[in-house]
N, C-alpha and C positions, 0 to 999 in steps of 0.2 A: 489495585488490581487483586484479580480475582484468580482463580481457577482456571474460570474460562478465556481468559487473556493472555495467562500466561506464555503458550505459544507463539499467539500473532507477534506480543511486546519481542518475544527474544525473536522472531526474523524477522521485526522493521530494524533491529539494534544492527542486524549483522546486515542486512538494504538499506539507510541511513548512507552507513559507510562508504559502503559503494558505491553510493550517487556523490558522494560530495566529493571523491578521488575524481569527478570527472573531471575533466577543460571547464575554467571559471566561464561563466559567459551568464547572459540569461534562459534563456534551458536550463542548464542547468542550477538555476535559485531557486528557478521557478515546483521548477519538479522537485528542491528539495522543501526545500517551504512546504511544497501541498501531504510530503509523508511523514516531512514534523505535527501539520497539522492531522491526517490519517492517524497520529501513534496518540495525541492528542485524543480524538476520536472513539478508538478502540479501548483509552483504558477510562475513559469516565462513559463505556456502554450507548454511545448516543447513536443510535441502529440509522436514520435520519445522515447525521454527518461520517457515519460511515464508509455510506454507496456511495454519497457525491465526491470523497474524496479517493472511493477504491477507483471511482469511474476518472476524478482529474488525473490519476497518478495513473492509470490506465493508460490511457490517451496520450501523455508526453512520450509514455513509454513505446506508445506504438502509432506515433506522429517522427520518433526519434529511431526505431525500425527496429530497438534493440530485441534482440535474439539472443543474450550469453546473458548471463549471470541473474541481471538484476530483473531481467525475465523467470527464471527459473526461481527468484527466489521470492516474487512481486504472485507467480502464480502456489506459490508454498503460502505464500501469506493468505491470498484467498482462500484457500484452502483448508484450515488452516481456520479462519476464519466462519467458513462457513458450519466445520467438524464442529464448534463452537457455539451455534443456531442462529449469530447472523450473516441477516441476507447481505449479498454483497453486490447484490443485480438491485436496478429496479425494475430487471422485470428477467421471465425464463426462454430461456430460444429453443427457441423453434424442434 
């Protein structure tokens, strides 16, 4: 862990328990696995893995229709990563 990733990992430390608290099922298990993998990618400074896992977690939140606390934490995570110099999207919106 470094100063660049401290804020992002702190947000992940809050997001993961919120996701784990959801009702058991395949969807919850997959989003938890993706979020754990995202944490490992952030800790390792692995830019491509960060982009891939951010996409995966974002997609699963969208499919679930998440607009609550988990979505808010995810967007805070995206901002913290981008502020630290990590690119969280493979392209920029027009």
